[in-house]
C-alpha positions as CSV (number, residue, x, y, z in Angstrom):
1,M,115.7,90.8,120.7
2,R,115.8,94.2,119.1
3,V,112.6,94.8,117.1
4,Y,112.4,96.8,113.9
5,Q,112.3,100.5,114.6
6,K,111.2,103.1,112.1
7,S,113.1,105.8,114.0
8,N,115.7,106.1,116.7
9,N,114.7,105.3,120.3
10,N,111.2,104.0,119.4
11,S,109.9,100.7,120.8
12,F,106.9,98.6,120.0
13,Y,104.2,98.7,122.7
14,A,100.9,97.1,123.4
15,V,98.9,99.2,126.0
16,G,95.3,98.5,127.0
17,L,92.9,97.0,129.4
18,S,90.7,93.9,129.3
19,Y,88.1,91.8,131.2
20,K,90.9,90.3,133.3
21,K,91.2,93.4,135.6
22,A,88.6,95.8,134.3
23,D,84.9,95.2,134.8
24,V,82.3,96.0,132.2
25,E,81.8,99.5,133.8
26,V,85.4,100.5,133.5
27,R,85.8,98.9,130.1
28,G,82.9,101.1,129.0
29,H,84.8,104.2,130.0
30,F,87.6,103.3,127.6
31,S,85.5,101.9,124.8
32,L,86.0,103.4,121.4
33,D,83.4,104.0,118.7
34,K,84.1,104.9,115.1
35,N,84.5,108.6,115.7
36,S,86.8,108.3,118.7
37,T,88.9,105.7,116.9
38,A,89.3,108.0,114.0
39,A,90.3,110.8,116.4
40,I,93.1,108.7,117.9
41,Y,94.5,107.9,114.4
42,K,94.5,111.5,113.4
43,Q,96.0,112.7,116.7
44,A,98.7,110.0,116.4
45,K,99.5,111.1,112.9
46,A,99.8,114.7,114.0
47,I,102.3,113.9,116.7
48,G,104.5,111.8,114.4
49,I,103.6,108.3,115.5
50,E,104.8,106.0,112.6
51,G,102.8,102.9,113.2
52,L,99.5,102.4,115.2
53,L,96.8,99.8,115.5
54,I,93.6,100.1,117.6
55,T,91.2,97.4,118.8
56,S,88.1,98.0,120.9
57,T,85.7,95.2,121.6
58,C,83.3,94.3,124.4
59,N,86.2,92.5,126.2
60,R,89.2,94.8,125.6
61,T,90.5,98.1,124.3
62,E,94.1,98.1,123.1
63,I,96.6,100.3,121.2
64,Y,99.6,98.7,119.5
65,G,102.2,101.1,118.2
66,F,105.6,102.6,118.1
67,A,106.6,105.3,120.6
68,K,109.5,106.6,122.6
69,H,107.4,105.9,125.7
70,A,104.2,103.9,126.4
71,Q,102.8,107.1,128.0
72,Q,102.4,108.6,124.5
73,L,100.0,105.8,123.5
74,I,98.2,105.8,126.9
75,K,97.6,109.6,126.5
76,L,96.0,109.0,123.0
77,L,93.5,106.6,124.6
78,C,92.7,108.8,127.6
79,D,92.4,111.9,125.5
80,N,89.7,110.3,123.4
81,T,87.6,108.3,125.9
82,K,85.8,109.0,129.1
83,G,88.4,107.2,131.1
84,T,91.0,108.9,133.2
85,L,94.8,108.2,133.5
86,E,94.3,107.2,137.2
87,E,91.6,104.8,136.3
88,F,93.6,103.3,133.4
89,E,96.7,102.7,135.6
90,K,94.7,100.7,138.1
91,V,93.5,98.1,135.5
92,S,95.9,98.4,132.5
93,Y,98.8,96.5,131.1
94,V,101.8,97.6,129.1
95,H,103.9,95.2,127.0
96,K,107.0,96.2,125.2
97,N,108.8,94.8,122.1
98,Q,108.8,91.0,122.2
99,D,106.3,90.9,125.1
100,A,104.0,93.0,123.0
101,I,104.4,90.7,120.0
102,S,103.6,87.7,122.1
103,H,100.6,89.4,123.5
104,I,99.0,90.1,120.2
105,F,99.6,86.5,119.1
106,N,97.7,85.3,122.2
107,V,94.9,87.8,121.6
108,G,94.5,87.0,117.9
109,S,94.6,83.2,118.5
110,G,91.8,83.1,121.1
111,L,94.0,82.2,124.0
112,D,93.4,85.6,125.7
113,S,89.7,85.7,125.0
114,Q,87.1,86.0,127.8
115,I,85.7,82.7,126.5
116,L,88.5,80.4,125.5
117,G,88.6,79.8,121.8
118,D,86.5,82.8,120.8
119,F,88.1,83.9,117.5
120,E,85.8,86.9,116.9
121,I,88.8,89.2,117.8
122,I,90.6,88.2,114.6
123,N,88.0,89.9,112.5
124,Q,88.4,93.0,114.7
125,L,92.1,92.9,114.1
126,K,91.6,92.7,110.3
127,L,89.2,95.7,110.5
128,S,91.7,97.6,112.6
129,T,94.4,96.9,110.0
130,K,92.3,98.4,107.3
131,Q,91.6,101.5,109.4
132,A,95.3,101.9,110.2
133,K,96.2,101.7,106.5
134,K,93.5,104.3,105.7
135,Y,95.2,106.8,108.0
136,G,98.7,105.9,106.8
137,L,99.7,104.2,110.1
138,L,100.1,100.6,108.9
139,N,103.9,100.3,108.6
140,C,105.5,97.2,107.2
141,F,106.2,95.9,110.8
142,L,102.5,96.0,111.8
143,E,101.3,94.6,108.4
144,R,103.7,91.7,108.7
145,L,102.8,91.1,112.3
146,I,99.1,91.0,111.7
147,N,99.5,88.6,108.8
148,A,101.5,86.3,111.1
149,V,98.8,86.5,113.8
150,I,96.1,85.7,111.2
151,Q,98.2,82.7,110.0
152,A,98.6,81.5,113.6
153,S,94.8,81.9,114.1
154,K,94.0,79.9,111.0
155,R,96.4,77.0,111.9
156,I,95.0,76.8,115.5
157,K,91.5,76.6,114.1
158,T,92.3,73.8,111.7
159,E,94.9,71.9,113.8
160,T,93.2,72.0,117.2
161,E,89.7,71.8,118.6
162,I,90.1,74.8,120.8
163,S,87.3,76.5,119.0
164,S,85.1,73.5,118.6
165,G,81.4,74.4,118.8
166,A,80.3,78.0,119.3
167,T,82.6,80.0,121.6
168,S,81.5,83.6,122.0
169,V,79.6,86.0,124.1
170,S,76.6,85.4,121.9
171,Y,76.9,81.7,122.4
172,A,77.2,82.2,126.2
173,S,74.1,84.4,126.3
174,V,72.0,81.7,124.6
175,Q,73.4,79.0,126.8
176,Y,72.4,81.1,129.8
177,I,68.8,81.5,128.5
178,L,68.5,77.8,127.8
179,K,69.7,76.9,131.4
180,N,67.6,79.5,133.2
181,T,64.4,79.7,131.2
182,V,61.6,77.2,131.2
183,D,59.9,76.4,127.9
184,V,62.2,78.9,126.1
185,S,60.8,78.0,122.6
186,N,57.5,79.6,123.6
187,K,58.8,82.8,125.1
188,N,58.8,86.2,123.5
189,V,62.3,87.3,122.7
190,L,63.3,90.8,121.8
191,L,66.7,91.5,120.4
192,F,67.6,95.2,120.5
193,G,70.7,96.0,118.4
194,T,71.9,94.1,115.3
195,G,75.6,94.8,115.2
196,K,78.2,92.0,115.2
197,I,77.2,90.6,118.6
198,G,73.5,91.1,117.9
199,R,73.7,89.2,114.6
200,N,75.6,86.3,116.2
201,T,73.2,86.1,119.1
202,C,70.3,86.1,116.7
203,E,71.8,83.2,114.8
204,N,72.5,81.2,118.0
205,L,69.0,81.9,119.2
206,V,67.4,80.5,116.1
207,K,69.8,77.5,116.1
208,H,69.5,76.5,119.7
209,T,66.1,77.6,121.0
210,N,63.8,76.7,118.1
211,N,61.9,79.9,118.9
212,Q,59.7,81.4,116.3
213,Q,58.8,84.5,118.4
214,I,61.9,86.5,118.1
215,T,61.5,90.3,117.3
216,L,64.3,92.6,116.2
217,I,64.6,96.3,116.7
218,N,67.5,98.5,115.5
219,R,67.8,102.2,115.2
220,T,68.5,101.7,111.5
221,K,65.6,99.5,110.5
222,N,67.0,98.2,107.2
223,K,69.9,96.5,109.0
224,A,67.4,94.6,111.2
225,E,65.4,93.7,108.1
226,K,68.4,92.1,106.4
227,I,69.0,89.8,109.4
228,A,65.3,89.1,109.9
229,G,64.9,88.1,106.2
230,K,67.6,85.5,106.6
231,F,65.9,83.9,109.6
232,N,62.2,84.8,108.9
233,L,61.9,86.9,112.0
234,I,59.8,89.9,113.0
235,V,61.1,93.5,112.7
236,K,59.6,96.5,114.6
237,D,60.3,100.2,114.4
238,Y,62.6,101.8,117.0
239,S,59.6,103.9,118.1
240,N,57.9,100.6,119.2
241,L,60.8,99.8,121.7
242,Q,58.9,100.4,124.9
243,E,55.8,98.6,123.7
244,E,57.9,95.6,122.7
245,I,59.9,95.5,125.9
246,N,56.7,95.3,127.9
247,A,55.4,92.5,125.7
248,T,58.6,90.3,125.8
249,D,59.9,87.7,128.3
250,I,63.5,88.0,127.3
251,L,65.3,91.2,126.2
252,I,68.8,91.0,124.7
253,V,70.5,94.4,124.4
254,A,73.4,94.6,122.0
255,T,73.6,98.1,120.7
256,G,76.6,100.3,120.1
257,A,75.4,103.3,122.0
258,Q,77.8,105.1,124.3
259,T,75.2,105.7,127.0
260,P,72.3,103.5,128.4
261,T,69.3,103.2,126.1
262,V,67.1,101.0,128.3
263,H,65.9,102.7,131.5
264,K,63.6,101.8,134.4
265,A,61.0,104.2,133.0
266,L,60.6,102.1,129.9
267,I,59.3,99.0,131.9
268,T,55.7,99.3,133.0
269,S,54.8,95.6,132.8
270,K,54.9,93.6,136.1
271,K,55.5,90.2,134.5
272,P,59.0,88.5,134.9
273,L,61.6,89.9,132.5
274,L,65.1,88.6,131.8
275,I,67.5,91.2,130.4
276,L,70.9,90.3,129.0
277,D,73.1,93.4,128.4
278,L,75.8,92.4,125.9
279,S,77.0,96.0,125.3
280,V,80.1,97.8,126.2
281,P,79.6,100.4,127.6
282,K,76.5,99.2,129.4
283,N,73.3,100.0,127.5
284,V,70.9,99.0,130.3
285,S,70.7,101.5,133.2
286,D,71.5,100.2,136.7
287,D,68.2,101.8,137.9
288,I,66.5,98.7,136.5
289,K,68.0,96.6,139.3
290,T,65.4,98.1,141.6
291,L,62.6,96.3,139.8
292,Q,62.1,93.0,141.6
293,H,60.5,91.2,138.7
294,V,63.4,92.0,136.4
295,T,66.6,89.9,136.2
296,L,69.5,91.9,134.7
297,I,72.6,90.0,133.5
298,H,75.6,91.8,132.3
299,L,78.4,90.7,130.0
300,D,81.0,89.7,132.6
301,H,78.5,87.3,134.3
302,L,77.9,85.5,131.0
303,S,81.6,85.0,130.4
304,Q,82.0,83.1,133.6
305,I,79.7,80.3,132.3
306,T,81.8,77.2,131.7
307,D,80.6,73.9,130.5
308,E,82.1,70.5,129.6
309,T,82.9,71.7,126.1
310,L,84.9,74.7,127.3
311,E,86.8,72.5,129.7
312,K,87.8,70.2,126.9
313,R,89.2,73.1,124.9
314,K,91.8,73.7,127.6
315,A,93.6,70.5,126.6
316,H,94.4,72.0,123.3
317,I,96.2,75.1,124.7
318,P,99.7,73.5,124.5
319,I,99.3,72.7,120.8
320,A,98.1,76.2,120.2
321,K,101.1,77.6,122.0
322,T,103.4,75.5,119.9
323,I,101.9,76.8,116.7
324,I,102.2,80.4,118.0
325,K,105.8,79.7,118.9
326,E,106.6,78.5,115.4
327,I,105.0,81.4,113.6
328,N,106.4,83.9,116.1
329,A,109.9,82.5,115.4
330,E,109.3,83.0,111.7
331,F,108.3,86.6,112.4
332,N,111.4,87.2,114.6
333,A,113.6,85.8,111.8
334,W,112.0,88.4,109.4
335,L,112.7,91.1,112.1
336,E,116.4,90.1,112.1
337,T,116.7,90.6,108.4
338,R,115.0,94.1,108.8
339,K,118.1,95.1,110.9
340,F,120.3,94.4,107.9
341,A,118.3,96.5,105.5
342,P,119.7,100.0,106.2
343,T,123.3,98.8,106.0
344,I,122.7,96.8,102.7
345,K,120.8,99.7,101.2
346,A,123.6,102.1,102.2
347,L,126.2,99.7,100.8
348,K,124.3,99.6,97.5
349,H,124.2,103.5,97.4
350,K,127.9,103.6,98.1
351,L,128.7,101.2,95.3
352,L,126.4,103.1,92.9
353,D,128.3,106.3,93.8
354,L,131.6,104.6,93.1
355,K,130.2,103.3,89.8
356,K,129.1,106.7,88.8
357,V,132.5,108.2,89.4
358,E,134.3,105.4,87.6
359,L,132.0,105.5,84.6
360,E,132.5,109.3,84.3
361,T,136.3,108.7,84.3
362,Q,136.1,106.0,81.7
363,R,133.8,108.1,79.5
364,K,136.5,110.8,79.4
365,K,139.5,108.4,78.9
366,T,138.1,105.8,76.6
367,P,137.2,106.5,72.9
368,N,133.9,104.9,71.8
369,F,133.1,104.0,75.4
370,N,130.1,101.7,75.5
371,E,128.3,103.3,78.4
372,A,125.1,101.2,78.1
373,Q,127.1,97.9,78.4
374,A,129.3,99.3,81.2
375,E,126.1,100.4,83.1
376,L,124.6,96.9,82.7
377,V,127.7,95.0,83.8
378,S,128.4,97.3,86.8
379,N,124.8,97.1,88.0
380,N,124.9,93.3,87.8
381,I,128.1,93.2,89.8
382,I,126.8,95.6,92.4
383,Q,123.6,93.5,92.8
384,K,125.7,90.3,93.3
385,I,128.0,92.0,95.8
386,T,125.0,93.2,97.9
387,N,123.3,89.8,97.7
388,H,126.5,88.1,99.0
389,F,126.6,90.5,101.9
390,A,122.9,90.0,102.7
391,Q,123.3,86.2,102.5
392,H,126.3,86.4,104.8
393,L,124.4,88.4,107.4
394,R,121.5,86.0,107.3
395,D,123.6,82.8,107.5
396,N,126.5,83.9,109.7
397,T,126.5,82.2,113.1
398,M,128.4,85.1,114.7
399,P,126.4,88.1,116.1
400,A,125.1,90.1,113.1
401,E,126.0,93.4,114.9
402,N,129.7,92.5,114.5
403,S,129.4,92.0,110.8
404,L,127.3,95.1,110.3
405,E,129.8,97.2,112.2
406,L,132.7,95.8,110.0
407,I,130.8,96.4,106.7
408,Q,129.9,100.0,107.8
409,K,133.5,100.7,108.8
410,V,135.2,99.2,105.6
411,F,132.8,101.1,103.3
412,Q,132.5,104.2,105.5
413,L,128.7,103.9,105.5
414,E,127.8,105.8,108.7
415,E,126.8,109.0,106.8
416,T,125.2,107.1,104.0
417,I,122.9,105.2,106.4
418,K,121.6,108.5,107.8
419,N,120.6,109.6,104.3
420,V,118.9,106.4,102.9
């Protein structure tokens, strides 16, 4: 199937890397913060990219866009991250046209999530859509595609149980704590970082541990205070981080920093300490592994946790795929009609040109020529003609390319198409 192209020789690509082949260390090299994401959009705009969408989460970094070659999009990513092209090629994937469309449906529908049924990615895609629009890179193809993915996601949520219960990194982290900590309700818990994952983790902690000794620290204190107020938790200043780390039993790190913020030097206490690093890139330095009384768990380890609930969700994958297939088919049908648009538009321009010449002739030949009435009647006729052609192209069982070629030949539209 030929996808809608905004300019000649451009194809639609999905390039990126995910938890499937890239560990948390490598994913960290290609993670994008607000500034680097903006830099990619600006660079893409400068080199003439006509449609681009960027996603960067703890599990994946991806670029969806139109380009002559996938290498153009890969270069955008490598130019604006710490990762190298050689490193990217070892763990990356490149999907083109229909394969790229299928990939984004699977991602947005939770089927490609590190924890099956985790739909947090759909919120990231919505945010990415707003960013792409802000930079003038959300073309009608991408906008229509994301809306279709959102529709599929909603139907899968309501028509299957693939996301029954909590299914996310934050959920997995709390499950790990429950399974590996004795008397968890009486342990001191410190949550450092109150972004998306931090907020969700906090909510799961309160819900599942019945712990009243949870402390929040965030670089921007008022963000932590908003969450603490909701759950009646304690908030401490960032300057108290070392003191609170040494007073806690469980440290959960979920900051958005691009370099480690928790180092061995911060830990002076000798009591057992469990650290869960939910950040990408890693925010807990590897030098902490040398402390025998500290247990350090990274994101990828948490994602391997499976329980009975997650196993049951796998039974709903076939239904989810059927839903995706239906909505993908609707999207493909829309793509087919996009192929007709240049020809129909050119036909209308041609007919309008013919009308203009004929009205000019009649204006000179006919006394008391009713130009307004002639304009109205001729425009109505032109609209009916173009509608008939459009309907024929949609409904015709023969290959549309044959009909398009005939219409273009009969009305001599080749030059007109170039100019519309």
